[in-house]
C-alpha positions in Angstrom: -64.0 -21.2 -76.8 -67.5 -20.5 -75.1 -69.3 -17.6 -73.6 -70.8 -18.0 -70.0 -74.6 -17.8 -70.7 -75.7 -14.1 -69.8 -72.2 -12.8 -68.6 -72.8 -9.4 -70.9 -76.0 -8.9 -68.9 -74.1 -9.9 -65.3 -71.0 -7.6 -66.1 -70.8 -4.8 -63.8 -69.5 -1.2 -64.8 -68.5 1.5 -63.1 -71.7 3.8 -62.3 -73.8 0.6 -62.0 -76.4 0.4 -58.8 -75.9 -2.7 -57.3 -78.2 -4.7 -54.4 -76.6 -6.4 -52.2 -77.7 -9.8 -51.5 -74.7 -11.2 -49.3 -73.2 -9.9 -45.7 -73.6 -7.5 -43.3 -74.8 -5.0 -45.7 -77.4 -7.2 -47.4 -80.7 -5.4 -48.5 -79.0 -2.9 -49.1 -77.8 -0.4 -52.3 -74.3 1.1 -53.2 -73.1 2.4 -56.3 -70.2 0.5 -58.5 -66.9 3.1 -57.8 -64.2 0.6 -59.4 -63.5 -2.3 -60.9 -60.2 -4.9 -59.6 -61.3 -7.5 -61.6 -63.9 -9.7 -63.2 -65.3 -11.2 -60.2 -64.5 -8.2 -57.4 -65.5 -4.4 -57.5 -65.8 -1.7 -54.9 -68.7 -0.3 -53.7 -69.3 2.8 -51.9 -73.0 4.7 -51.2 -71.0 8.2 -49.4 -72.3 6.9 -46.1 -71.4 3.7 -44.8 -68.6 3.3 -47.3 -67.0 6.6 -48.7 -65.3 6.8 -51.8 -61.9 7.2 -50.4 -62.6 3.7 -48.6 -65.1 1.7 -50.5 -65.8 -1.7 -50.1 -64.6 -4.5 -51.7 -67.4 -7.1 -52.8 -67.5 -9.9 -54.7 -69.6 -9.8 -57.6 -71.5 -12.9 -56.6 -72.9 -11.4 -53.8 -74.7 -8.4 -55.5 -77.2 -7.9 -57.8 -77.0 -5.5 -60.9 -80.3 -2.8 -60.8 -81.1 -1.8 -64.2 -79.7 1.8 -63.5 -76.4 3.0 -64.0 -75.5 6.6 -62.6 -73.7 8.0 -65.8 -72.6 11.1 -63.6 -70.5 8.8 -61.7 -69.0 6.5 -64.3 -68.0 9.8 -66.3 -66.1 11.7 -63.4 -64.4 8.2 -62.9 -63.6 8.1 -66.4 -62.6 12.0 -66.2 -60.4 11.5 -63.3 -62.1 13.8 -61.4 -62.8 13.1 -57.9 -66.2 11.7 -56.0 -67.4 13.8 -53.2 -69.8 11.8 -50.4 -72.1 14.2 -50.2 -72.8 14.2 -54.1 -72.3 10.1 -54.0 -75.1 10.0 -51.0 -77.6 12.2 -53.3 -77.1 10.3 -56.4 -77.8 7.1 -54.3 -80.8 8.5 -52.1 -82.4 9.6 -55.1 -82.3 6.4 -56.8 -83.4 5.0 -53.4 -86.4 7.4 -53.2 -87.5 6.7 -57.0 -89.3 3.5 -55.6 -88.2 1.4 -58.6 -87.9 -2.1 -58.0 -85.7 -3.3 -61.1 -83.7 -4.8 -58.8 -86.1 -7.4 -58.6 -85.5 -8.5 -62.2 -83.3 -10.8 -63.8 -82.0 -13.0 -61.1 
């Protein structure tokens, strides 16, 4: 019984900001708003994909940034509804930050 190297680092949690590396949304950033399984998550940004109808994405096609939006994780964990405008604002703050942490770590 072994662990995959870096599996803890690469596992995604609700609220993680991710960078899409494959597909039509290549180069865009989203927030993980749900987890289906170890290999599939739901992402949204409030504009392209709403919180009511998030995009299902394979985790192999995502790159985790070093940012977790604890507000999003807290709302999902507490059962509070997410609002598209609120989520879009949170994502735009991350984009305006100019952070390039998505380039780190693979």
